[in-house]
Structures are given as structure tokens and as C-alpha cells.
C-alpha positions in Angstrom: 147.5 -80.2 47.9 150.6 -81.8 46.3 153.0 -79.3 47.8 151.7 -79.9 51.3 151.9 -83.7 51.0 155.0 -85.4 52.3 155.4 -88.9 50.8 156.3 -92.0 52.8 159.8 -91.9 51.3 160.3 -88.2 52.2 164.1 -87.8 52.7 163.5 -85.2 55.4 162.2 -88.0 57.6 165.5 -89.9 57.3 166.5 -93.3 56.0 163.9 -95.3 58.0 161.0 -93.8 56.1 162.8 -94.2 52.8 163.5 -97.8 53.6 159.8 -98.4 54.4 158.9 -97.3 50.8 158.9 -100.4 48.5 161.1 -100.0 45.4 159.6 -100.6 42.1 161.4 -103.3 40.0 163.4 -101.8 37.2 163.4 -98.3 38.4 166.3 -96.2 39.7 166.1 -95.2 43.3 168.4 -92.3 44.2 170.3 -92.1 47.4 169.0 -89.6 50.0 170.3 -86.2 49.1 169.2 -84.5 52.3 172.4 -85.3 54.4 174.5 -83.7 51.7 172.4 -80.6 51.6 172.3 -80.3 55.4 176.1 -80.9 55.7 176.9 -78.2 53.0 174.6 -75.8 54.7 175.9 -76.6 58.2 179.6 -76.2 57.5 179.2 -72.9 55.6 176.9 -71.5 58.2 179.3 -72.5 60.9 182.3 -70.8 59.4 180.5 -67.6 58.6 178.9 -67.5 62.0 182.3 -67.7 63.6 183.1 -64.4 62.0 179.7 -62.9 62.7 180.1 -63.8 66.4 183.6 -62.2 66.4 185.1 -65.4 67.7 187.8 -65.2 65.1 189.5 -62.3 63.4 187.5 -60.7 60.5 190.7 -60.6 58.5 190.1 -64.2 57.6 186.5 -63.7 56.3 187.5 -64.4 52.6 187.9 -68.1 53.6 184.1 -68.2 53.6 183.8 -67.4 49.9 185.2 -70.7 48.5 183.1 -72.7 50.9 180.0 -70.7 50.1 180.4 -71.2 46.4 181.4 -74.9 46.4 179.8 -76.7 49.3 177.1 -74.4 50.7 176.3 -73.3 47.2 176.8 -75.8 44.3 176.7 -79.0 46.4 173.5 -77.9 48.2 171.9 -76.8 45.0 172.6 -80.2 43.5 171.0 -81.8 46.6 168.0 -79.7 45.9 167.8 -80.8 42.3 168.1 -84.5 43.4 165.3 -83.9 45.9 163.0 -83.1 42.9 163.8 -86.6 41.6 162.7 -88.1 44.9 159.4 -86.2 44.8 160.2 -84.3 48.0 158.8 -80.8 47.4 160.0 -79.4 50.8 163.5 -80.7 50.4 163.7 -79.5 46.8 162.6 -76.0 47.6 164.8 -75.8 50.8 168.1 -77.1 49.4 167.8 -75.4 46.0 167.0 -72.1 47.7 169.7 -72.1 50.3 172.2 -73.4 47.7 171.2 -70.3 45.6 171.5 -68.2 48.8 175.2 -69.2 49.3 176.0 -68.7 45.6 174.4 -65.2 45.8 176.3 -64.5 48.9 179.5 -65.4 47.2 178.6 -63.2 44.2 177.5 -60.3 46.4 180.7 -60.2 48.4 183.0 -60.9 45.5 181.5 -58.6 42.8 178.8 -56.2 44.1 179.0 -55.1 47.7 181.9 -52.8 47.0 179.7 -50.9 44.5 177.1 -50.1 47.2 177.7 -46.6 48.7 179.0 -47.0 52.3 176.1 -45.0 53.7 173.6 -47.5 52.1 175.5 -50.8 52.5 174.0 -51.7 55.9 170.5 -51.1 54.8 171.0 -53.0 51.5 172.5 -56.0 53.2 169.8 -55.8 55.9 167.1 -55.9 53.2 168.8 -58.9 51.7 168.9 -60.7 55.0 165.3 -59.8 56.0 164.0 -61.2 52.7 165.7 -64.5 53.5 164.3 -64.3 57.0 160.8 -64.1 55.6 161.4 -67.1 53.3 162.9 -69.1 56.1 159.9 -68.3 58.4 157.4 -69.8 56.1 159.7 -72.8 55.4 159.8 -73.3 59.2 156.0 -73.6 59.2 156.2 -76.2 56.4 159.0 -78.0 58.3 156.5 -78.8 61.1 155.3 -81.7 58.9 158.8 -83.2 58.7 160.9 -84.0 61.8 161.9 -82.2 65.0 165.5 -82.2 63.8 164.7 -80.4 60.6 162.2 -78.0 62.2 164.8 -76.9 64.8 167.2 -76.0 62.0 164.6 -73.8 60.4 163.5 -72.2 63.6 167.1 -71.3 64.5 167.9 -70.2 61.0 164.9 -67.8 60.9 166.0 -66.2 64.1 169.6 -65.9 62.7 168.4 -64.1 59.6 166.2 -61.8 61.5 168.9 -60.9 64.0 171.4 -60.3 61.2 168.9 -58.3 59.3 168.2 -56.0 62.3 171.9 -55.8 63.1 173.0 -54.8 59.6 170.1 -52.5 58.9 170.8 -50.5 62.1 174.5 -51.0 62.4 174.1 -52.8 65.7 177.3 -54.8 66.2 176.0 -56.6 69.3 172.9 -57.8 67.5 175.1 -59.1 64.6 177.1 -61.0 67.2 174.0 -62.6 68.6 173.1 -63.5 65.0 176.4 -65.2 64.8 175.8 -67.2 68.0 172.4 -68.4 66.9 174.0 -69.2 63.5 176.4 -71.5 65.3 173.5 -73.2 67.0 171.8 -73.5 63.6 174.9 -75.1 62.1 175.1 -77.7 65.0 171.4 -78.5 64.5 171.9 -79.0 60.8 175.0 -81.1 61.3 173.1 -83.3 63.7 170.2 -83.8 61.2 172.8 -84.7 58.5 174.7 -87.1 60.8 171.5 -88.7 62.0 170.4 -89.4 58.4 173.8 -90.8 57.4 174.3 -93.0 60.5 170.7 -94.3 60.6 171.0 -95.3 57.0 174.5 -96.8 57.3 173.6 -98.9 60.4 170.1 -99.8 59.1 168.5 -98.8 62.4 167.8 -95.7 64.4 171.1 -94.6 66.1 170.1 -91.0 66.4 166.5 -89.9 66.7 165.1 -87.2 64.4 161.6 -87.1 65.9 159.0 -87.4 63.1 156.4 -84.7 63.7 153.4 -86.3 61.9 152.2 -89.6 60.6 152.7 -89.9 56.8 
């Protein structure tokens, strides 16, 4: 099936695989959009997770909103659109979806969450997070055909969404904190995957391993 096939030039494999794909004369070859998408996701996740883990005062939470809209949202959504151009179905779905997630998070907090009755807010936000947890879980399964670095990001992210979903649905502060801690680990893993793709491409050799999981 087309959606299950990862091409030799799949950006989720890093610059080595893309370099191994011969360019066709006279055609435009886009740069790898994956490091941008991963970086936008990582930074926004890191900042929000610092608040979820209660490592910084909640009074500063609005700082997340601009980052969620611009970097985690718009920049990551653009990376997803560029992944369509590379022919990478997995990257296109992942970055477009999580870019939309961050934009929806910005809109939810800015415009809509205050309109939800306080008695129902936890359940409503919990449902929102559970839905993203389901999506992330099946994307984790698909990620097992990419690299170990990418698969680790999706595994940690699925756990993060599930913990935050449980915590918000039941009003469990400690579970939300654990969601924040795992979210920080997710951000570090995503930053590593982004850094590896950038540095491996820049130095034209493998500086940081990403552990391809299957032959292409």
C-alpha cells in the first residue's frame, strides 16, 4: 500500500537516506523539512511540559501561546505541507497533524476554554487529550518503519497524552505532573532527532545515529 511504503528518500530516515536517492536532472529537490517540524514540536512541548510538571510558576503559562501558534503550530504545519512534496506520507501526516494540534491548543486556551463550565472543563480537556493519544498511538505503530529516534518520540508522546488525559479527566494533579515529566523527555527526544538530521546533513556523514528500523 502506498501509505505504508517509505521511499528511499524518506526524510524521517535523515539526510543519509535522502542523499542516497539520485536527483532527477531539471527537477526541484526540497530540503528536508523534518528537522524543522521536530524542532518546532520539541520546543513547544518542552515549554508547556515545564508548566505541566510544575517546575515553573503557572502564572507564566501564557508564554506558551505565542510559541504554540508560531513555531509548534504554523512552522510545523508548513513542514507537514513540504513533506507532501517529498512524498513522505508519514512525515506529512505527523507534522501537519501536530502543527494543527498546537494551533488548536492556542485557539482552545485563547478563545474557548473559558466558555466551558468549570464542572465540565476537566472532562472536556481530558477528552481532547485522549483523542490525541489515540492518534499518536497508531502513529507510533507506523513509526516502527522509520528510525529508532522517531519511534522513541512517538512512544513518549503517546504516554504523555494518555497521562495528561487521565490527569485532566479525573482531576489528578500528580498524574498531570507525570505527564509533564514524560513530556519533557519527549521534547528531548524530538530535539535529538532534529539535531541529528541537521548535523548529519551539514557534515555529510553520520555524526549522531538515528537507528533505521527497517531496510527500505
